[in-house]
N, C-alpha and C positions, 0 to 999 in steps of 0.2 A: 351868794354872800360867802366870803372866805375869811377865815381867821387862823393864822398860824398853820396853814396848809389843810384846814378842815373845811369841808364843803357842807353847808346846811341847805337842805332842799325845803322849799315852801310847800305846804300841803293845804289843799282846799278842804274844808270841813263843811259838810252839809248838815243842817239841823232838821231832822225829820221827826214827825210825831212818834211818840212811843207806841210800841205794839200793845194791843190789849192782851189779856191773859189767854184768851182763846186763840188769837193770832200767834202768840208765842208758842203755845202748845201744838198748834198746827204745823208751824215751822219746825219745831223740834221733832215731831212725828215724821215729817218729810225727810229731815236730815238722817233719821235713824233707818228709814226704809227705802229711800230713792237711790237706787244704784246708778242712776244717770249722773248724779252729782259726784265729782271726784272725791275719793276717800279723804284726802288731805283737807278739803273744804268741809266735809261732813264732820270730821273730828274737831276741827277748829270751831265750827258752829255749835256743836254739842257742848263744848267747853265754855264758849262765850255767851251763848243765848240765855242760859239760866241766870247769868249775872246781870242781865239787862232788866232792870225793874223800872216801872213807870214812875 
């Protein structure tokens, strides 16, 4: 879709069940310690994950 030279891309959103508190803490721990995950993704996850409340 274009309007006045602007391109808008459609995004597919999936609705997944919320993480339990234990799952969230486990994911947060992994983001803090797993050096196999790229640093950029670890930092983003540590910022976003605590905001995700059930």
